[in-house]
Every structure is written in structure tokens, then in C-alpha cells.
VOKEGU-153522 format. One record per residue: residue in three letters; x, y, z of N, C-alpha, C in turn. Coordinates in steps of 0.2 Angstrom, whole numbers, padded with zeros to 4 digits, always signed. Last residue first. Layout:
// residues N
ALAXYZXYZXYZ
...
END
This chain:
// residues 154
UNK-0061+0053-0050-0059+0053-0055-0050+0053-0055
UNK-0078+0051-0040-0068+0051-0040-0066+0050-0047
UNK-0088+0047-0038-0088+0053-0040-0080+0055-0040
UNK-0093+0036-0033-0096+0038-0040-0092+0044-0041
UNK-0085+0035-0022-0083+0031-0027-0087+0034-0034
UNK-0091+0044-0013-0085+0045-0015-0082+0041-0022
UNK-0104+0037-0012-0103+0045-0014-0097+0045-0018
UNK-0099+0027-0007-0103+0026-0013-0102+0033-0015
UNK-0094+0033+0006-0092+0028+0002-0093+0027-0005
UNK-0107+0036+0012-0100+0042+0011-0096+0039+0005
UNK-0113+0025+0013-0115+0029+0008-0111+0034+0008
UNK-0105+0019+0021-0106+0015+0015-0109+0020+0011
UNK-0107+0027+0034-0099+0027+0031-0101+0023+0023
UNK-0120+0025+0036-0119+0030+0035-0113+0031+0032
UNK-0122+0009+0038-0124+0013+0031-0121+0020+0031
UNK-0117-0001+0047-0114+0007+0048-0116+0009+0039
UNK-0120-0013+0048-0125-0008+0051-0123+0000+0050
UNK-0109-0022+0045-0115-0022+0040-0119-0015+0041
UNK-0095-0013+0047-0098-0017+0049-0106-0016+0045
UNK-0083-0005+0042-0087-0010+0037-0090-0015+0041
UNK-0081+0004+0052-0084+0006+0045-0086+0001+0042
UNK-0084+0003+0069-0081-0001+0063-0084+0000+0057
UNK-0082+0020+0076-0085+0015+0073-0081+0011+0069
UNK-0074+0029+0080-0070+0022+0081-0074+0018+0079
UNK-0080+0040+0078-0073+0040+0075-0071+0033+0077
UNK-0089+0041+0087-0092+0039+0081-0085+0038+0077
UNK-0083+0047+0100-0083+0039+0100-0085+0035+0092
UNK-0087+0060+0100-0081+0057+0096-0080+0050+0096
UNK-0104+0062+0096-0097+0062+0102-0093+0059+0098
UNK-0112+0072+0084-0111+0065+0087-0104+0066+0091
UNK-0126+0083+0084-0117+0081+0081-0117+0075+0086
UNK-0141+0078+0076-0137+0082+0081-0129+0080+0079
UNK-0151+0072+0070-0148+0075+0066-0141+0079+0071
UNK-0153+0055+0077-0154+0061+0078-0150+0064+0073
UNK-0153+0039+0075-0159+0043+0079-0159+0050+0080
UNK-0142+0033+0069-0141+0037+0076-0147+0041+0079
UNK-0149+0029+0058-0144+0024+0061-0143+0028+0069
UNK-0159+0036+0054-0161+0030+0054-0156+0028+0059
UNK-0151+0049+0053-0159+0048+0057-0159+0042+0059
UNK-0144+0046+0042-0141+0048+0050-0147+0047+0055
UNK-0151+0045+0032-0147+0037+0035-0144+0040+0043
UNK-0157+0057+0030-0162+0049+0031-0158+0045+0035
UNK-0144+0064+0027-0150+0065+0033-0155+0059+0036
UNK-0141+0057+0016-0137+0056+0023-0141+0058+0029
UNK-0150+0061+0007-0150+0053+0008-0146+0052+0015
UNK-0147+0075+0006-0154+0072+0008-0153+0064+0010
UNK-0134+0075+0002-0135+0077+0009-0142+0074+0011
UNK-0136+0069-0011-0132+0065-0006-0133+0067+0001
UNK-0142+0080-0017-0146+0074-0016-0143+0069-0011
UNK-0133+0089-0017-0139+0090-0012-0142+0084-0012
UNK-0124+0084-0025-0122+0085-0017-0128+0087-0013
UNK-0130+0084-0037-0127+0077-0033-0127+0079-0026
UNK-0132+0097-0038-0137+0092-0038-0137+0086-0034
UNK-0119+0102-0040-0123+0104-0035-0130+0100-0032
UNK-0110+0088-0047-0114+0094-0045-0116+0096-0040
UNK-0091+0082-0044-0100+0082-0043-0103+0089-0044
UNK-0077+0074-0042-0081+0079-0047-0089+0077-0047
UNK-0061+0074-0036-0068+0073-0035-0071+0077-0038
UNK-0046+0066-0042-0051+0073-0041-0058+0069-0040
UNK-0030+0061-0035-0037+0059-0037-0041+0066-0038
UNK-0017+0063-0028-0018+0061-0036-0024+0060-0039
UNK-0019+0065-0016-0018+0060-0015-0018+0057-0023
UNK-0023+0078-0016-0017+0078-0012-0014+0071-0013
UNK-0035+0076-0020-0031+0080-0023-0024+0079-0021
UNK-0041+0071-0008-0040+0067-0013-0035+0071-0019
UNK-0040+0082+0000-0038+0076+0001-0036+0071-0004
UNK-0049+0092-0007-0041+0092-0006-0037+0088-0003
UNK-0061+0084-0007-0058+0085-0012-0051+0089-0012
UNK-0064+0083+0008-0062+0077+0004-0059+0079-0004
UNK-0066+0098+0010-0059+0093+0013-0059+0088+0011
UNK-0076+0100+0004-0070+0103+0002-0065+0099+0004
UNK-0085+0091+0011-0085+0089+0004-0077+0092+0001
UNK-0085+0096+0024-0083+0091+0024-0081+0088+0016
UNK-0089+0110+0021-0082+0108+0023-0080+0101+0023
UNK-0102+0106+0017-0099+0111+0013-0090+0109+0015
UNK-0106+0101+0031-0107+0097+0025-0101+0099+0019
UNK-0104+0112+0039-0101+0106+0040-0102+0102+0033
UNK-0109+0126+0039-0106+0124+0033-0102+0116+0034
UNK-0106+0132+0056-0110+0131+0051-0106+0127+0045
UNK-0097+0130+0067-0103+0133+0069-0108+0133+0062
UNK-0092+0114+0067-0092+0120+0065-0097+0124+0066
UNK-0092+0100+0070-0087+0104+0074-0088+0111+0072
UNK-0100+0088+0067-0103+0095+0066-0098+0099+0072
UNK-0097+0074+0066-0096+0077+0072-0098+0085+0073
UNK-0105+0071+0053-0106+0069+0061-0104+0073+0067
UNK-0094+0078+0045-0101+0079+0045-0106+0076+0051
UNK-0083+0072+0049-0085+0078+0047-0091+0082+0048
UNK-0086+0058+0046-0086+0060+0052-0086+0067+0053
UNK-0089+0055+0032-0092+0053+0036-0092+0057+0042
UNK-0077+0062+0024-0084+0064+0025-0089+0061+0031
UNK-0067+0054+0032-0067+0060+0032-0075+0064+0032
UNK-0071+0040+0028-0071+0042+0036-0071+0049+0036
UNK-0070+0044+0012-0076+0042+0016-0077+0042+0022
UNK-0055+0045+0012-0060+0049+0012-0066+0049+0013
UNK-0053+0031+0016-0051+0036+0021-0054+0044+0018
UNK-0057+0025+0006-0060+0023+0012-0059+0028+0016
UNK-0049+0030-0004-0056+0032-0004-0060+0029+0001
UNK-0037+0023-0001-0038+0032-0001-0045+0033-0001
UNK-0039+0010+0010-0038+0012+0004-0039+0020+0004
UNK-0028+0011+0026-0033+0009+0022-0032+0013+0014
UNK-0021+0014+0037-0019+0007+0033-0025+0005+0028
UNK-0024+0024+0044-0017+0026+0041-0016+0019+0035
UNK-0038+0034+0048-0036+0027+0047-0029+0027+0042
UNK-0038+0047+0060-0039+0045+0054-0036+0037+0051
UNK-0038+0051+0073-0038+0042+0073-0039+0041+0066
UNK-0032+0063+0073-0028+0057+0077-0031+0050+0074
UNK-0043+0069+0066-0036+0068+0064-0032+0062+0067
UNK-0053+0069+0075-0054+0067+0068-0047+0066+0065
UNK-0047+0075+0087-0048+0068+0087-0049+0065+0079
UNK-0046+0087+0082-0040+0085+0084-0041+0077+0084
UNK-0059+0090+0080-0056+0091+0075-0049+0087+0077
UNK-0062+0090+0096-0066+0085+0090-0063+0085+0084
UNK-0056+0102+0100-0055+0093+0101-0058+0089+0096
UNK-0062+0111+0092-0054+0110+0092-0054+0103+0094
UNK-0076+0117+0086-0074+0111+0094-0067+0108+0090
UNK-0078+0134+0086-0075+0128+0084-0075+0123+0088
UNK-0092+0142+0096-0085+0141+0093-0083+0134+0091
UNK-0105+0150+0095-0103+0142+0094-0096+0141+0091
UNK-0106+0163+0095-0108+0160+0101-0108+0152+0100
UNK-0103+0169+0082-0097+0167+0086-0099+0164+0093
UNK-0114+0158+0072-0111+0163+0075-0106+0163+0080
UNK-0118+0153+0055-0115+0151+0062-0114+0158+0066
UNK-0123+0154+0043-0127+0157+0048-0124+0155+0056
UNK-0121+0155+0027-0117+0154+0034-0121+0158+0039
UNK-0123+0155+0010-0127+0154+0016-0122+0152+0022
UNK-0123+0164-0004-0118+0159+0000-0121+0159+0008
UNK-0129+0175-0008-0134+0168-0011-0128+0163-0007
UNK-0120+0187-0006-0127+0184-0003-0131+0179-0004
UNK-0105+0186-0003-0111+0185-0008-0116+0180-0005
UNK-0097+0189+0008-0096+0193+0002-0101+0191-0004
UNK-0099+0179+0017-0099+0188+0020-0097+0190+0013
UNK-0097+0168+0010-0103+0170+0012-0105+0176+0014
UNK-0083+0167+0011-0084+0168+0004-0093+0171+0004
UNK-0079+0167+0024-0078+0172+0020-0081+0174+0013
UNK-0084+0153+0026-0088+0160+0029-0086+0166+0026
UNK-0074+0147+0018-0082+0145+0016-0085+0152+0019
UNK-0064+0149+0026-0063+0150+0018-0073+0151+0016
UNK-0067+0143+0037-0066+0150+0036-0067+0152+0030
UNK-0068+0129+0032-0072+0132+0034-0072+0140+0035
UNK-0053+0128+0028-0057+0127+0023-0063+0130+0027
UNK-0046+0131+0042-0045+0134+0036-0051+0134+0030
UNK-0051+0119+0050-0052+0126+0051-0052+0131+0044
UNK-0044+0109+0040-0052+0109+0041-0054+0116+0044
UNK-0029+0110+0041-0033+0113+0034-0041+0113+0035
UNK-0024+0109+0054-0023+0117+0052-0030+0116+0046
UNK-0023+0095+0055-0026+0099+0058-0028+0108+0057
UNK-0024+0089+0038-0020+0091+0044-0024+0094+0049
UNK-0026+0072+0029-0027+0079+0031-0024+0082+0038
UNK-0012+0062+0023-0019+0065+0026-0019+0072+0028
UNK-0007+0054+0010-0005+0060+0012-0012+0063+0016
UNK-0002+0037+0010-0007+0043+0010-0005+0048+0013
UNK+0011+0026+0002+0009+0032+0008+0002+0036+0005
UNK+0002+0011-0005+0006+0017-0005+0005+0022+0001
UNK+0004-0006+0001-0001+0001+0000+0005+0006+0000
END
């Protein structure tokens, strides 16, 4: 297995901040997070720490996608942060992610339904989800993320 370039602790807050900046300049981009809801740095550190180092690059991308969304570590734009993060991650590993806004929206709807079915909530999850066995039969959230990555990687 070849070396995989993993995301760093600095990458995720930077991505979310760029989304926030773009939203402040373009009224069509929504970012409703407030300073009253600080970034959960501890959760991001754990996400980076637990990133699988011995997995296929697409499975690692699905890990990031699933867990950035589940942890809800940012005041807003967690889904957009997750998608941008895996785009950067895949580019750093020689691959491209190509999807339309409609495909991203459809994925988000499916993921909301799946999260409700599996976790019985849309709220942020504790860091213990980072240690979920992604290959277990019941982890359809990871499976959904992996299918999205595989369908859109080039």
C-alpha cells in the first residue's frame, strides 16, 4: 500500500473559514454560524488523530466525509467543509472529486435520512463515532459516504 497524504489539523478550520468569508461577500451563500458557537477543536484533533492510516484512499476519504459531518465541529457549513476537505485530500493523493450541486444536495438528503435511521438524531455526535467499525453491516452512513466518493472520483 502506498503512502497516503492525510489531512492536517490546520486544514479543516481553514476550509470552514474560507466558506464563511465567501458567504460574507456573496449573499447567495449561506453561513449562519455565530461566534456563540466556537469551533470544536478537540473533535477536529480526534478526527485527525483517528484517521485510518492503513486503508484505501477512497475509504479514508469516506471516513473524513462521514465524520466531519457527524461531529458538526463548526458553527455552520459542516457538509460543505466535509466535501471541500475530501476534494483537497483526494487531490493531495492524485485523484479528483467531480460532482454537481444537485448530486451534493441529493447526497445530503440521503445522508440526513440515513443519520436519523442509524443514530436517531441529526445533532452532532460524540467523538466515539470516530472509532465505529466502518465495515460493519449496520454502518450505512459510512457506506453511503463511500458510495458517493466512489461514484464521483476521477
